[in-house]
C-alpha positions as CSV (number, residue, x, y, z in Angstrom):
1,M,0.0,0.0,0.0
2,T,1.4,3.4,-1.0
3,K,1.6,6.3,1.5
4,Q,-1.3,8.0,-0.3
5,Q,-3.5,4.9,0.0
6,G,-2.6,4.5,3.7
7,R,-3.4,8.1,4.4
8,A,-6.8,7.7,2.6
9,A,-7.6,4.6,4.6
10,R,-6.8,6.4,7.9
11,T,-8.9,9.3,6.9
12,R,-11.8,7.0,6.1
13,A,-11.4,5.2,9.4
14,V,-11.4,8.5,11.4
15,L,-14.6,9.6,9.6
16,V,-16.4,6.3,10.2
17,E,-15.4,6.5,13.9
18,A,-16.6,10.1,14.2
19,A,-19.8,9.4,12.4
20,A,-20.5,6.4,14.6
21,S,-20.3,8.5,17.7
22,H,-22.8,11.0,16.3
23,F,-25.2,8.4,14.8
24,D,-25.1,6.5,18.2
25,R,-26.1,9.6,20.2
26,E,-28.2,11.6,17.7
27,G,-29.6,9.1,15.3
28,Y,-29.6,9.3,11.5
29,E,-31.7,12.4,11.1
30,G,-30.1,14.3,13.9
31,T,-26.5,13.8,12.6
32,S,-25.1,16.4,10.3
33,L,-22.0,16.0,8.1
34,A,-20.7,19.3,9.5
35,R,-20.7,17.9,13.0
36,V,-19.0,14.7,11.9
37,C,-16.3,16.8,10.2
38,G,-15.8,18.9,13.4
39,T,-15.4,15.8,15.5
40,A,-13.0,14.1,13.0
41,G,-11.0,17.3,12.4
42,I,-11.4,16.8,8.7
43,S,-12.8,19.2,6.1
44,L,-16.2,18.7,4.5
45,G,-14.6,18.4,1.1
46,A,-12.4,15.5,2.4
47,L,-15.5,13.8,3.9
48,T,-17.5,14.0,0.7
49,F,-14.6,12.7,-1.3
50,H,-14.9,9.5,0.7
51,F,-18.6,9.6,1.3
52,P,-20.6,11.7,-1.1
53,T,-23.8,11.4,0.9
54,K,-24.8,10.9,4.5
55,A,-26.5,7.7,3.5
56,E,-23.2,6.3,2.2
57,L,-21.5,7.3,5.5
58,A,-24.2,5.6,7.5
59,D,-23.8,2.5,5.3
60,A,-20.1,2.4,6.1
61,V,-20.8,2.6,9.8
62,M,-23.3,-0.2,9.6
63,D,-20.9,-2.3,7.6
64,E,-18.3,-1.8,10.4
65,G,-20.9,-2.9,13.0
66,R,-21.9,-5.9,11.0
67,A,-18.3,-7.0,10.5
68,L,-17.6,-6.9,14.2
69,T,-20.8,-8.9,14.8
70,Q,-19.9,-11.5,12.2
71,A,-16.4,-11.9,13.6
72,A,-17.8,-12.5,17.1
73,L,-20.4,-15.0,15.6
74,L,-17.7,-17.0,14.0
75,E,-15.5,-17.0,17.1
76,V,-18.4,-18.2,19.4
77,S,-19.6,-20.8,16.9
78,A,-16.0,-22.3,16.8
79,R,-15.9,-22.8,20.5
80,P,-16.3,-26.3,22.0
81,G,-19.5,-26.9,23.9
82,T,-23.2,-27.8,23.6
83,A,-25.5,-26.1,21.1
84,L,-27.6,-24.6,23.8
85,G,-24.5,-23.4,25.6
86,K,-23.3,-21.6,22.5
87,V,-26.6,-19.8,22.2
88,V,-26.2,-18.4,25.7
89,E,-22.5,-17.5,24.9
90,L,-23.6,-15.8,21.7
91,T,-26.2,-13.6,23.4
92,L,-23.6,-12.6,26.0
93,E,-21.0,-11.7,23.3
94,L,-23.6,-9.7,21.4
95,T,-24.4,-7.8,24.6
96,R,-20.7,-7.2,25.1
97,L,-20.4,-5.8,21.6
98,L,-23.4,-3.5,22.2
99,E,-21.8,-2.3,25.3
100,V,-18.3,-1.6,24.0
101,E,-18.5,-1.2,20.2
102,T,-20.2,2.0,19.0
103,P,-20.5,0.8,15.4
104,V,-22.5,-2.3,16.6
105,R,-24.9,-0.1,18.5
106,C,-25.2,2.1,15.4
107,A,-25.9,-0.9,13.3
108,V,-28.9,-1.7,15.5
109,R,-30.1,1.9,15.7
110,L,-29.6,2.8,12.0
111,A,-31.3,-0.4,10.9
112,R,-34.4,0.8,12.8
113,E,-34.2,4.3,11.5
114,R,-33.4,3.3,7.9
115,P,-35.9,0.6,6.8
116,G,-34.6,-1.6,4.1
117,T,-31.0,-1.4,5.0
118,G,-31.0,-4.9,6.7
119,G,-31.6,-5.7,10.3
120,W,-28.8,-6.4,12.8
121,S,-30.4,-9.7,13.9
122,D,-30.3,-10.9,10.3
123,I,-26.6,-11.6,10.9
124,W,-26.9,-13.8,14.0
125,L,-30.5,-15.0,14.2
126,P,-30.2,-17.8,11.6
127,V,-27.3,-19.3,13.5
128,V,-29.3,-19.1,16.8
129,K,-32.2,-21.0,15.1
130,Q,-29.8,-23.6,13.7
131,L,-28.2,-24.1,17.1
132,L,-31.6,-24.4,18.9
133,D,-32.8,-27.0,16.3
134,Q,-29.6,-28.9,17.1
135,A,-30.2,-28.5,20.9
136,Y,-33.7,-29.8,20.5
137,S,-32.6,-32.8,18.5
138,N,-29.9,-33.5,21.2
139,G,-32.5,-33.4,24.0
140,Q,-31.1,-30.2,25.5
141,L,-34.4,-28.4,25.7
142,R,-36.6,-29.1,28.7
143,G,-40.2,-30.2,28.8
144,G,-42.4,-28.5,26.2
145,A,-39.9,-25.9,25.1
146,R,-39.6,-25.7,21.3
147,P,-36.8,-24.1,19.3
148,A,-39.1,-21.4,18.0
149,E,-40.1,-20.4,21.6
150,V,-36.5,-20.3,22.8
151,T,-35.6,-18.3,19.7
152,M,-38.2,-15.8,20.7
153,L,-36.7,-15.7,24.2
154,V,-33.3,-14.9,22.7
155,E,-34.7,-12.1,20.6
156,Y,-36.4,-10.6,23.6
157,L,-33.3,-10.9,25.8
158,T,-31.1,-9.3,23.1
159,A,-33.5,-6.5,22.4
160,G,-33.8,-5.9,26.2
161,A,-30.1,-5.8,26.6
162,E,-29.8,-3.2,23.8
163,A,-32.6,-1.1,25.4
164,F,-31.0,-1.4,28.8
165,L,-27.6,-0.3,27.5
166,R,-29.0,2.6,25.5
167,G,-31.0,3.9,28.4
168,R,-28.0,3.8,30.8
169,P,-26.1,7.1,31.1
170,G,-22.6,5.7,30.9
171,P,-20.5,2.5,30.9
172,A,-20.6,0.2,33.8
173,A,-18.4,-2.6,35.1
174,G,-18.8,-5.7,37.3
175,S,-22.4,-6.6,38.3
176,G,-23.7,-3.4,36.7
177,S,-22.6,-4.3,33.2
178,G,-25.0,-5.4,30.5
179,V,-23.3,-8.8,30.3
180,A,-23.5,-9.4,34.0
181,Q,-27.2,-8.4,33.9
182,L,-27.9,-10.9,31.1
183,E,-26.0,-13.6,32.8
184,S,-28.3,-13.2,35.8
185,V,-31.4,-13.4,33.5
186,W,-30.1,-16.5,31.8
187,R,-29.5,-18.2,35.2
188,L,-33.2,-17.7,35.9
189,A,-34.3,-18.8,32.5
190,L,-32.2,-22.0,32.6
191,S,-33.2,-23.0,36.1
192,G,-36.8,-21.9,36.0
193,V,-38.7,-19.4,38.1
194,G,-41.2,-20.6,40.7
195,V,-42.4,-24.0,41.7
196,P,-44.7,-26.0,39.3
197,E,-47.9,-25.2,41.2
198,E,-47.4,-21.5,40.5
199,A,-47.9,-22.2,36.8
200,G,-51.6,-22.3,37.0
201,R,-51.8,-18.7,38.3
202,F,-51.1,-17.2,34.9
203,P,-53.8,-17.3,32.3
204,R,-52.9,-18.0,28.7
205,A,-53.7,-15.3,26.1
206,G,-57.5,-15.6,25.5
207,G,-58.3,-16.4,29.1
208,T,-57.7,-20.2,29.3
209,A,-55.3,-21.6,31.9
210,P,-52.1,-23.0,30.6
211,T,-51.0,-26.5,31.3
212,S,-47.6,-25.0,32.2
213,V,-46.0,-21.6,31.8
214,M,-42.8,-22.8,33.5
215,R,-41.2,-24.0,30.4
216,T,-37.5,-23.5,30.6
217,V,-34.6,-24.7,28.5
218,G,-32.6,-27.6,29.5
219,E,-29.2,-26.8,31.0
220,D,-28.3,-24.4,33.8
221,S,-25.0,-22.5,33.9
222,S,-23.2,-25.5,35.3
223,G,-24.0,-27.5,32.2
224,V,-26.3,-29.9,34.1
225,D,-29.5,-31.0,32.4
226,T,-32.3,-29.5,34.5
227,A,-34.8,-31.8,33.0
228,A,-33.2,-34.7,34.7
229,R,-33.7,-33.0,38.1
230,S,-37.3,-32.1,37.5
């Protein structure tokens, strides 16, 4: 790579980083190219040379977030362990990315604000579904739990983690981090909440009593099949 190419690549990276910080805080409509230039310390002419429109700049930020997500997905998928365990690890890694990687948070926000640009979950949800089908086939899901139901749980947990992190005023560590919070929620989900007789207290949508609402997935954080202990 020539010096000129290297300088262009660095300029582009600085612009994407600056744009991500603004898109993350202010959203697509609230972000101006002039503000991005001010943060990056780069002229508007240089910005538009690399990104002629704000849409193209937003696409570059989203691409960065997707690349980080895809790399994490491949890394978690390659780890040893059960299919269900990998699903849990994946949600924790996605939450960590949301917490520490601004482009990833931007990929989520910009996908909501720019319909048709591709959702963030499109990257990882197919892998989650595949892993949960495998977990079901291997007998890792408990009782009446089905892959589609656990997939919905994963979507809710991930969306909840993103909302939790976006609503928090600043970064946190230890038990206050998003990953730590999600670990606590997963412990509840994997072990179950409440004794079986409590299940009848909750009506099913439409008013009929469920046979059980205490469906939980099959392994706790220690890797033990909770179905065997039921």
